[in-house]
Legacy VTK file of the C-alpha trace (Angstrom):
# vtk DataFile Version 3.0
C-alpha trace
ASCII
DATASET POLYDATA
POINTS 319 float
5.562 -3.705 10.486
6.152 -6.414 7.878
8.051 -5.641 4.677
7.613 -7.295 1.318
8.277 -6.950 -2.383
6.488 -7.076 -5.689
7.968 -10.046 -7.536
7.518 -11.468 -11.004
5.129 -14.347 -11.575
6.949 -15.302 -14.781
6.969 -19.061 -15.175
3.966 -19.458 -12.885
2.796 -18.483 -9.437
4.822 -20.956 -7.391
8.236 -19.565 -8.399
7.073 -16.174 -7.095
7.219 -17.577 -3.569
10.844 -18.602 -4.079
11.701 -15.169 -5.464
10.135 -13.491 -2.438
12.101 -15.661 -0.001
15.314 -14.990 -1.953
15.021 -11.224 -1.373
14.120 -11.654 2.324
10.518 -10.500 1.919
7.858 -11.218 4.535
4.994 -10.290 2.186
4.788 -11.102 -1.517
2.889 -9.074 -4.122
2.238 -10.467 -7.606
0.137 -9.764 -10.666
-2.461 -12.441 -11.304
-1.901 -11.908 -15.056
0.339 -9.910 -17.359
-0.560 -6.348 -16.274
-0.649 -4.857 -19.770
-2.768 -7.408 -21.640
-6.455 -8.224 -21.324
-6.248 -11.998 -21.405
-6.221 -13.386 -17.862
-3.886 -16.180 -16.888
-5.449 -19.605 -16.538
-4.739 -21.352 -13.244
-6.396 -24.512 -12.031
-8.083 -24.619 -8.646
-5.509 -27.227 -7.634
-2.588 -24.920 -8.444
-4.116 -22.029 -6.532
-4.708 -24.284 -3.547
-1.106 -25.493 -3.737
0.101 -21.874 -3.746
-1.960 -21.126 -0.627
-0.688 -24.294 1.045
2.971 -23.549 0.287
2.561 -19.976 1.488
1.063 -21.159 4.782
3.911 -23.641 5.234
6.667 -21.122 4.454
8.093 -19.689 7.704
9.685 -16.709 5.948
6.465 -15.472 4.322
3.466 -14.080 6.144
0.982 -13.234 3.387
0.302 -12.474 -0.271
-1.419 -9.564 -1.980
-2.199 -9.265 -5.686
-2.233 -6.317 -8.058
-4.941 -5.972 -10.693
-4.170 -5.391 -14.356
-3.206 -1.805 -15.205
-5.762 -1.874 -18.024
-8.768 -2.091 -15.712
-10.786 1.124 -15.795
-14.218 0.743 -14.235
-14.764 4.493 -14.671
-14.282 4.402 -18.453
-16.930 6.441 -20.302
-16.792 3.826 -23.096
-19.304 1.092 -22.090
-17.358 -1.648 -23.879
-14.105 -0.766 -22.088
-15.885 -0.518 -18.734
-17.531 -3.925 -19.257
-14.238 -5.539 -20.254
-12.575 -3.974 -17.217
-15.260 -5.389 -14.954
-14.784 -8.928 -16.249
-10.990 -8.676 -15.955
-11.217 -7.468 -12.362
-13.592 -10.317 -11.506
-11.043 -12.805 -12.883
-8.277 -11.120 -10.880
-10.385 -11.410 -7.723
-11.144 -15.073 -8.334
-7.473 -15.965 -8.765
-6.305 -13.852 -5.817
-8.917 -15.368 -3.518
-7.867 -18.865 -4.577
-4.267 -17.985 -3.725
-5.253 -16.839 -0.248
-4.463 -13.163 -0.921
-5.617 -10.547 1.563
-6.591 -8.183 -1.251
-6.327 -7.049 -4.861
-4.760 -3.614 -5.312
-6.609 -1.554 -7.931
-5.898 1.807 -9.515
-9.325 3.488 -9.397
-9.163 4.345 -13.103
-9.581 7.475 -15.194
-12.565 9.593 -16.141
-10.867 10.319 -19.493
-11.610 14.030 -19.303
-15.298 13.602 -18.507
-14.879 14.765 -14.899
-14.958 12.733 -11.713
-18.580 13.567 -10.859
-19.816 12.107 -14.137
-18.313 8.641 -13.524
-18.542 8.196 -9.752
-21.878 6.398 -9.860
-20.645 3.910 -12.449
-17.355 3.350 -10.629
-19.027 2.688 -7.290
-21.590 0.376 -8.848
-18.977 -1.665 -10.753
-16.723 -2.032 -7.711
-19.558 -3.657 -5.777
-20.598 -5.713 -8.803
-17.071 -7.070 -9.246
-16.987 -8.243 -5.629
-20.483 -9.733 -5.848
-19.803 -11.583 -9.105
-16.472 -12.985 -7.926
-18.089 -14.207 -4.703
-20.955 -15.843 -6.601
-18.559 -17.697 -8.916
-16.352 -18.790 -6.056
-19.201 -19.836 -3.805
-17.604 -17.869 -0.978
-16.563 -14.304 -0.194
-13.838 -12.932 -2.417
-10.870 -11.053 -1.023
-11.258 -7.242 -0.780
-10.396 -4.643 -3.414
-7.730 -2.210 -2.175
-8.064 1.192 -3.848
-4.660 2.780 -4.458
-4.059 6.526 -4.380
-2.605 7.936 -7.607
0.035 10.515 -8.505
-2.543 12.714 -10.218
-1.672 12.656 -13.909
-4.383 13.388 -16.485
-7.841 12.197 -15.583
-6.742 9.603 -13.046
-8.984 9.102 -10.042
-7.643 8.919 -6.487
-5.163 11.795 -6.612
-6.137 12.787 -3.068
-7.556 11.113 0.004
-10.705 13.142 -0.583
-11.151 11.516 -4.002
-10.693 8.074 -2.463
-13.422 8.989 0.032
-15.701 9.994 -2.848
-15.157 6.610 -4.494
-15.904 4.789 -1.234
-19.048 6.863 -0.775
-20.134 6.061 -4.357
-19.884 2.371 -3.389
-22.029 3.074 -0.297
-19.039 2.508 1.968
-18.892 -1.190 1.080
-16.762 -2.836 3.816
-15.140 -5.079 1.186
-13.242 -2.048 -0.098
-9.923 -1.185 1.510
-7.113 1.243 0.726
-3.489 0.934 -0.375
-1.384 4.048 0.229
1.542 4.527 -2.161
4.267 6.771 -0.720
5.541 7.934 -4.133
2.057 8.703 -5.430
1.292 10.598 -2.220
4.411 12.745 -2.601
3.892 13.307 -6.335
0.322 14.406 -5.645
1.698 17.226 -3.473
1.648 15.800 0.071
4.880 16.210 2.065
5.753 14.168 5.153
9.359 15.137 5.882
8.780 16.047 9.523
7.016 14.070 12.217
4.316 16.748 12.311
3.705 16.414 8.575
3.595 12.621 8.827
1.186 12.907 11.752
-1.065 15.120 9.620
-1.145 12.446 6.896
-2.086 9.739 9.389
-4.721 11.983 10.963
-6.262 12.573 7.535
-6.284 8.844 6.850
-7.919 8.198 10.197
-10.488 10.989 9.996
-11.451 10.747 6.327
-11.063 7.057 5.494
-10.522 5.167 8.743
-7.305 3.326 9.533
-9.237 0.058 9.615
-9.511 0.346 5.808
-5.772 0.907 5.327
-4.587 -2.604 4.450
-1.284 -1.959 2.655
1.509 0.526 1.990
3.365 0.667 -1.305
6.803 1.810 -0.195
8.656 3.731 -2.903
10.938 6.759 -3.216
10.348 9.236 -6.057
12.313 10.167 -9.154
10.211 13.337 -9.499
9.680 16.331 -7.208
6.866 17.070 -4.793
3.605 17.832 -6.591
4.846 16.779 -10.041
1.828 14.459 -10.573
3.949 11.765 -12.199
4.244 8.102 -11.249
8.022 7.503 -11.164
9.416 5.163 -8.511
12.999 5.214 -7.209
14.979 3.094 -4.763
14.576 4.010 -1.105
16.815 6.869 -0.033
17.919 7.606 -3.610
15.020 9.795 -4.682
13.384 13.126 -3.919
11.504 11.880 -0.851
14.538 10.534 0.979
15.057 8.198 3.894
14.174 10.741 6.591
10.711 11.506 5.222
9.962 7.842 4.570
11.033 7.084 8.133
8.733 9.809 9.467
5.767 8.038 7.896
6.827 4.421 8.451
7.642 5.004 12.097
4.249 6.476 12.987
2.873 4.459 15.910
-0.574 4.067 14.313
0.775 2.453 11.139
2.685 -0.436 12.690
-0.038 -2.964 11.846
0.122 -2.171 8.101
2.423 -4.252 5.836
4.637 -2.372 3.359
5.505 -3.702 -0.095
8.368 -2.323 -2.201
7.841 -1.605 -5.901
11.253 -0.050 -6.502
13.491 -0.693 -9.528
16.250 -2.267 -7.403
20.008 -1.906 -7.774
20.019 -4.101 -10.893
16.795 -2.519 -12.202
15.104 -5.916 -11.988
12.858 -5.173 -9.043
13.373 -5.102 -5.275
16.357 -7.066 -3.973
17.585 -8.170 -0.584
19.461 -4.880 -0.127
16.261 -2.910 -0.778
14.392 -4.834 1.919
17.304 -4.222 4.298
17.127 -0.494 3.512
13.385 -0.470 4.204
13.845 -2.094 7.599
16.654 0.314 8.504
14.544 3.331 7.520
11.660 1.964 9.554
13.874 1.407 12.614
15.234 4.954 12.366
11.724 6.364 12.083
10.551 4.350 15.074
13.400 5.747 17.188
12.497 9.323 16.230
8.849 8.747 17.090
9.759 7.105 20.385
11.944 10.065 21.368
9.184 12.471 20.375
6.515 10.695 22.400
8.505 9.877 25.556
7.430 11.910 28.608
9.926 14.610 29.594
12.404 13.626 32.324
11.551 14.857 35.819
13.046 18.178 36.794
16.097 17.842 39.076
15.378 18.367 42.752
16.808 21.492 44.312
18.865 21.029 47.459
19.436 23.561 50.229
21.361 26.618 49.249
20.191 26.251 45.624
22.232 23.105 44.978
20.727 20.429 42.715
20.995 16.766 43.348
19.785 13.918 45.492
19.431 13.739 49.245
23.081 12.637 49.441
24.080 16.048 48.178
22.434 17.893 51.032
24.019 19.006 54.287
23.161 16.690 57.152
LINES 1 320
319 0 1 2 3 4 5 6 7 8 9 10 11 12 13 14 15 16 17 18 19 20 21 22 23 24 25 26 27 28 29 30 31 32 33 34 35 36 37 38 39 40 41 42 43 44 45 46 47 48 49 50 51 52 53 54 55 56 57 58 59 60 61 62 63 64 65 66 67 68 69 70 71 72 73 74 75 76 77 78 79 80 81 82 83 84 85 86 87 88 89 90 91 92 93 94 95 96 97 98 99 100 101 102 103 104 105 106 107 108 109 110 111 112 113 114 115 116 117 118 119 120 121 122 123 124 125 126 127 128 129 130 131 132 133 134 135 136 137 138 139 140 141 142 143 144 145 146 147 148 149 150 151 152 153 154 155 156 157 158 159 160 161 162 163 164 165 166 167 168 169 170 171 172 173 174 175 176 177 178 179 180 181 182 183 184 185 186 187 188 189 190 191 192 193 194 195 196 197 198 199 200 201 202 203 204 205 206 207 208 209 210 211 212 213 214 215 216 217 218 219 220 221 222 223 224 225 226 227 228 229 230 231 232 233 234 235 236 237 238 239 240 241 242 243 244 245 246 247 248 249 250 251 252 253 254 255 256 257 258 259 260 261 262 263 264 265 266 267 268 269 270 271 272 273 274 275 276 277 278 279 280 281 282 283 284 285 286 287 288 289 290 291 292 293 294 295 296 297 298 299 300 301 302 303 304 305 306 307 308 309 310 311 312 313 314 315 316 317 318
């Protein structure tokens, strides 16, 4: 399992690579634009190509993933907001594809009190349209959209794996749609994974309901808030309500080892993930792997019984 960090793209995209290397990340996540404004950043095709080239030439970094603007809401009942969201997402996809990203993480949006059923058709249609439009403008296939599960506040969509399935179904199961699983959002939505059995149940649900082939990314975060609180509040690994043991139960699952994990924690200096946070993630992962390996090892053979009820090898028997 590869571990990475969300880093700032302040000052341009290229410095983000240096920031990722500085914190010992193997995967880098960035916003393609300021996440809380509508205006997309303007990057030349040459700059995007240079980013992709530098990434490929950097031995410390394996890959890049982008996060869409927080303002995007393809499910918005307001047609003007939905249309603006669609255009912003298309721009995000164009930039991310030019960078060589393996996906754009997207919060599925909010129905704004109208109910999920009333907006599913629009949401599914716009997801496919965003991918189609970006591909047409690029002249090649855009990178996938990765739908992120949510903590469940208000009218947000994606508060359960079942809701993610409904969104995928509304988009006719488009193979260009993947999934990003956020550990804090999962916990805040009411799903526990403290024990290996609980973690196994989560992975089984992912496999049965969504398909592990769609799971492209983990957002690895502890939680400031308790189980089922429905609030999106990240904490440093091992310092929150989830804890290192539960995170290790999930990270160590044998069927998740192909999925990269990106930290979005505040960090010790509250400036984002640092080198010590990546070290903590790798230690938690290693501990979880050991627990899973012990749990899945076959039991040792029963000791042989010698004559007279003694146990031991042939050397312990009477001649």
